[in-house]
C-alpha positions in Angstrom: 0.0 0.0 0.0 1.3 3.5 -0.8 2.4 5.7 2.0 -0.3 8.3 3.0 -0.2 11.6 1.5 0.2 15.0 3.2 -3.2 16.3 3.6 -2.6 19.9 4.7 -3.8 22.6 2.5 -4.1 28.2 -1.6 -5.3 29.8 -4.3 -3.6 32.7 -5.8 -5.1 36.1 -6.1 -4.0 36.3 -9.7 -6.5 38.2 -11.8 -7.2 37.5 -15.5 -4.0 38.6 -17.5 -4.0 39.6 -21.2 -2.1 37.4 -23.7 1.5 38.4 -23.8 1.5 38.9 -27.6 4.9 40.6 -27.8 6.9 38.3 -25.4 9.5 36.1 -27.0 10.3 32.6 -26.2 14.0 32.1 -25.3 16.1 30.8 -28.2 16.9 27.2 -27.6 19.9 25.1 -28.4 19.8 21.4 -29.5 21.2 20.1 -26.2 18.6 21.8 -24.0 16.2 19.0 -22.8 14.1 18.9 -19.6 12.9 15.3 -19.9 14.4 11.9 -20.8 13.4 10.0 -23.8 10.7 7.5 -22.6 10.3 3.7 -23.1 8.2 2.9 -26.1 5.4 1.5 -23.9 4.8 4.6 -21.9 2.0 7.2 -22.3 3.3 10.7 -21.5 0.9 13.5 -20.8 2.1 17.2 -20.5 0.3 20.2 -19.1 1.1 23.9 -19.6 -0.8 27.0 -18.8 0.5 29.1 -21.8 -1.2 32.4 -21.0 -2.1 32.9 -24.6 -1.0 31.1 -27.7 0.3 34.1 -29.8 4.0 33.5 -29.0 3.7 29.9 -29.7 2.9 30.7 -33.4 6.1 32.7 -33.9 8.9 31.4 -36.2 12.1 30.5 -34.4 15.4 29.1 -35.6 16.4 26.2 -33.5 17.7 22.7 -33.6 20.3 23.2 -36.3 18.7 24.1 -39.7 15.1 23.3 -38.8 12.8 26.4 -38.8 10.3 25.5 -36.1 7.6 27.3 -34.2 8.1 27.5 -30.4 5.3 25.0 -30.1 7.0 22.3 -32.4 10.2 23.0 -30.7 8.7 22.3 -27.3 7.1 19.0 -28.6 10.5 17.9 -30.0 12.5 18.8 -27.0 10.2 16.8 -24.8 10.3 13.8 -27.1 6.9 14.0 -28.6 4.5 13.3 -25.8 1.2 11.7 -26.7 -0.8 14.4 -25.0 -0.1 18.1 -24.5 -2.8 19.8 -22.4 -2.8 23.5 -22.8 -4.8 26.0 -20.6 -5.5 29.7 -21.0 -5.1 29.4 -24.8 -7.1 32.7 -25.1 -8.7 32.0 -28.4 -12.1 33.3 -29.3 -14.6 30.4 -30.3 -15.2 32.4 -33.4 -11.5 32.7 -34.3 -11.1 29.6 -36.5 -8.0 31.2 -38.1 -5.9 31.1 -34.9 -7.2 27.6 -34.2 -5.9 26.5 -37.6 -2.5 28.3 -37.1 -1.9 26.6 -33.7 -2.4 23.1 -35.3 -0.1 24.2 -38.2 2.5 25.4 -35.6 2.4 21.9 -34.0 3.1 20.1 -37.2 5.2 22.4 -39.4 8.4 21.1 -40.8 7.6 17.5 -39.6 10.2 15.3 -41.2 9.7 11.7 -42.1 9.1 9.6 -39.1 8.4 12.6 -36.8 5.0 12.6 -35.2 2.1 15.0 -36.1 -0.7 16.2 -33.9 -4.5 17.0 -34.0 -5.9 19.6 -31.6 -9.2 19.5 -29.7 -10.5 22.7 -28.2 -13.0 23.9 -25.5 -13.6 27.6 -25.9 -15.8 30.0 -24.0 -19.6 29.9 -24.8 -20.8 31.9 -21.9 -21.9 35.4 -23.0 -22.2 36.7 -19.5 -19.1 35.3 -17.7 -16.4 34.7 -20.4 -16.3 37.9 -22.4 -12.9 39.3 -21.4 -10.6 40.7 -24.2 -13.3 40.3 -26.8 -14.0 36.7 -25.9 -10.3 35.7 -25.9 -10.3 34.5 -22.2 -9.8 31.0 -20.6 -10.0 28.3 -23.1 -8.2 24.9 -23.1 -6.8 22.8 -26.0 -5.3 19.3 -26.1 -2.9 18.2 -28.7 -3.1 14.5 -29.4 -0.4 12.7 -31.2 -1.8 11.3 -34.4 -0.3 7.8 -34.2 -2.0 7.5 -30.8 -5.4 8.8 -31.9 -6.8 5.3 -32.5 -6.7 4.8 -28.7 -9.0 7.7 -28.2 -12.6 6.7 -27.8 -14.2 10.1 -27.4 -13.5 13.7 -26.5 -16.3 15.7 -24.9 -17.0 19.1 -23.3 -19.2 18.7 -20.2 -22.5 20.6 -20.3 -21.9 22.2 -17.0 -18.7 24.0 -18.2 -19.7 27.1 -20.4 -16.5 29.0 -19.8 -14.2 26.8 -22.0 -12.3 25.2 -19.0 -12.6 21.4 -19.5 -11.8 18.7 -22.1 -12.6 15.0 -21.2 -10.7 12.4 -23.2 -11.7 8.8 -22.8 -9.2 6.2 -23.9 -9.6 2.5 -24.8 -7.4 1.4 -22.0 -9.9 2.3 -19.2 -8.3 5.7 -18.7 -9.8 9.1 -18.8 -7.7 12.3 -19.1 -9.3 15.6 -18.0 -7.6 18.7 -19.2 -8.8 21.6 -17.0 -8.4 25.2 -16.3 -10.1 25.5 -12.9 -11.9 28.6 -11.8 -9.9 31.2 -9.9 -11.8 32.5 -6.8 -12.2 36.4 -6.8 -14.6 38.8 -5.5 -15.7 39.6 -9.0 -19.4 39.0 -9.8 -20.6 35.8 -11.3 -23.8 36.1 -13.5 -26.4 33.5 -14.3 -25.4 32.2 -17.8 -28.9 32.5 -19.0 -30.3 35.7 -17.5 -27.1 37.6 -16.8 -28.3 38.3 -13.2 -25.6 38.4 -10.6 -25.9 35.4 -8.4 -22.7 35.5 -6.3 -18.9 36.0 -6.7 -16.2 34.1 -8.6 -15.5 32.4 -5.3 -18.9 30.9 -5.2 -18.6 29.8 -8.8 -15.2 28.1 -7.8 -16.9 26.0 -5.1 -19.6 25.0 -7.6 -16.9 24.1 -10.1 -15.2 21.8 -7.5 -18.6 20.0 -6.9 -19.3 19.6 -10.7 -15.8 18.2 -11.3 -16.1 15.8 -8.3 -19.4 14.5 -9.5 -18.0 14.0 -13.0 -15.0 12.1 -11.9 -17.0 9.9 -9.4 -19.4 8.9 -12.3 -16.3 7.9 -14.4 -14.8 5.9 -11.6 -17.9 4.1 -10.8 -17.6 1.5 -13.7 -13.9 1.0 -12.9 -12.3 3.7 -15.1 -9.0 5.4 -14.0 -9.0 9.1 -14.2 -6.2 11.7 -14.4 -7.1 15.3 -13.6 -4.3 17.6 -15.1 -4.0 21.3 -15.4 -4.1 24.7 -13.7 -6.3 24.1 -10.6 -5.7 27.6 -9.2 -5.1 26.0 -5.7 -1.8 25.7 -3.8 -2.7 22.9 -1.5 -0.3 23.4 1.5 2.3 25.7 3.0 5.0 23.9 1.1 3.3 24.8 -2.2 3.7 28.5 -1.8 7.0 30.7 -1.8 7.6 32.7 0.1 4.1 32.6 1.5 0.9 30.7 1.1 -2.0 33.1 0.6 -4.5 33.1 3.5 -6.1 36.5 3.0 -8.9 37.1 2.2 -10.3 34.1 4.2 -12.3 32.9 1.2 -9.0 31.7 -0.3 -8.5 29.5 2.8 -12.1 28.1 2.4 -11.6 27.4 -1.2 -8.4 25.5 -0.4 -10.1 23.5 2.2 -13.0 22.6 0.0 -10.7 21.4 -2.8 -8.6 19.2 -0.4 -11.7 17.8 1.2 -13.5 16.9 -2.0 -10.5 15.5 -3.8 -8.3 14.0 -1.1 -9.6 13.6 2.4 -13.4 13.2 2.7 -14.6 9.6 2.8 -17.3 10.5 0.3 -15.0 12.5 -2.0 -12.6 11.2 -4.6 -9.8 10.2 -2.2 -7.3 10.7 -5.1 -3.5 11.1 -5.2 -1.5 14.3 -5.8 1.0 12.4 -7.8 4.0 15.0 -7.6 3.7 14.9 -3.8 3.4 11.1 -3.7 6.5 10.6 -5.7 8.6 13.6 -4.7 7.7 14.1 -1.0 8.6 17.5 0.3 10.5 18.6 -2.9 9.9 22.3 -3.4 9.0 22.9 -7.0 6.4 25.4 -8.3 4.4 25.8 -11.5 3.4 29.5 -11.3 6.4 31.7 -11.7 5.4 35.4 -12.0 7.2 37.5 -14.5 7.2 40.6 -12.5 9.8 39.2 -10.2 13.3 37.7 -10.6 13.3 33.9 -11.1 13.1 32.2 -7.8 11.7 35.1 -5.7 8.1 33.8 -5.9 6.3 30.6 -6.8 3.2 28.6 -6.3 2.4 25.0 -7.1 -1.1 25.6 -8.5 -0.9 23.3 -11.5 -1.4 19.7 -10.4 -1.7 16.2 -11.7 -4.4 14.3 -9.5 -4.9 10.6 -10.2 -7.4 7.9 -9.3 -6.0 5.9 -6.3 -6.3 2.8 -8.4 -3.5 3.9 -10.8 -1.1 3.8 -7.8 -2.5 0.9 -6.0 -3.0 -1.8 -7.1 -1.9 -1.0 -10.7 1.4 0.8 -10.0 1.0 2.2 -13.4 2.6 5.7 -12.8 6.2 5.4 -14.0 7.3 9.0 -13.3 6.1 12.6 -13.0 7.8 15.9 -12.5 7.6 19.7 -12.9 9.8 21.5 -15.5 10.6 24.2 -12.9 13.1 26.3 -15.1 13.1 29.5 -16.9 13.5 28.0 -20.3 10.5 25.8 -20.0 8.4 28.7 -18.8 9.0 30.3 -22.1 6.6 33.3 -22.7 4.2 32.2 -20.0 4.0 32.7 -16.2 3.6 28.9 -15.7 5.9 26.1 -16.4 4.9 22.6 -17.7 4.4 19.5 -15.7 4.0 15.9 -16.8 3.2 12.3 -16.0 4.4 9.0 -17.6 2.3 5.9 -17.4 3.2 2.3 -18.1 0.6 1.4 -20.7 1.3 -2.4 -20.5 0.0 -2.3 -16.9 -3.1 -0.6 -18.0 -3.7 -3.0 -20.9 -3.1 -6.1 -18.7 -5.9 -4.8 -16.4 -8.2 -4.2 -19.4 -7.4 -7.7 -20.7 -8.2 -9.4 -17.4 -11.4 -7.5 -17.1 -12.4 -8.6 -20.6 -11.7 -12.3 -19.7 -14.0 -12.0 -16.6 -16.7 -10.3 -18.6 -16.5 -12.9 -21.3 -16.7 -15.8 -18.9 -19.7 -14.4 -16.9 
């Protein structure tokens, strides 16, 4: 049995920030790499809050003579993960041109034998609560490697999410990957999506989002599926996850944190899931939010998380590795760094095979 997790429990007070359209991604050299080449039977899922996709579409000369976009450079440098989950893409649902350009950036200059990607989007469709920057607010996108696409049974956008925050990917190995940009609690008003009437604050909406997500994952786990929640959850869970301080004022941030930890980790009727970075790395101090207004290392919060069904750890022992790319190069133009998880697909496939045999003999 796995050792118990630390259960102590932030949200940040970050307001919505505009896309950094003029910010350049650092020029990279061929030897820069933040992750190791994976075994062939591993499924690797990356997550990155990019704070706008504009800089990912720029042309950049790197890796010898290849003229790649920063997005293609990122994928190559990290050995072509099967999934790249992006948050805060800040693309209007009507802006099909940028959507096409992002996919082109993921695939340009693909040489023979190199993977290509298809992108799924969930963009805002709430006319009362997701209108910032001309509708270019929130939004998530998932890049799925084309040679892995046959393993994908379905991608869906839950009806309860109108702000473009959630993509649910169901795989044929009994695994569900949920790419999420979770609500940030603030005192700004939240309006009824149908009438536009103010019905509380963004803090209230954050708590509703927690409940909706919990209900969704519990429904998925009920028939025996394994779930990975990945993305910017806008919660730093414990004192160790904030530097130099964990936010405790105003008090609603403390309440939001306690609600998140209870629903997803500690309550008997909650998810009882595993924060996989803490599970594998103990008290290591790494952060995912690195504000650009301060020198590197002066401030950080671990608000982007990978939360997995307990079954993926015990009994399957399917999580091979996980980490946070806590460095200035991987932060790129954003104010967040990427994080990732690697799964042993053979262990997942063995479980599905055994279940199929049981079902067939009953």
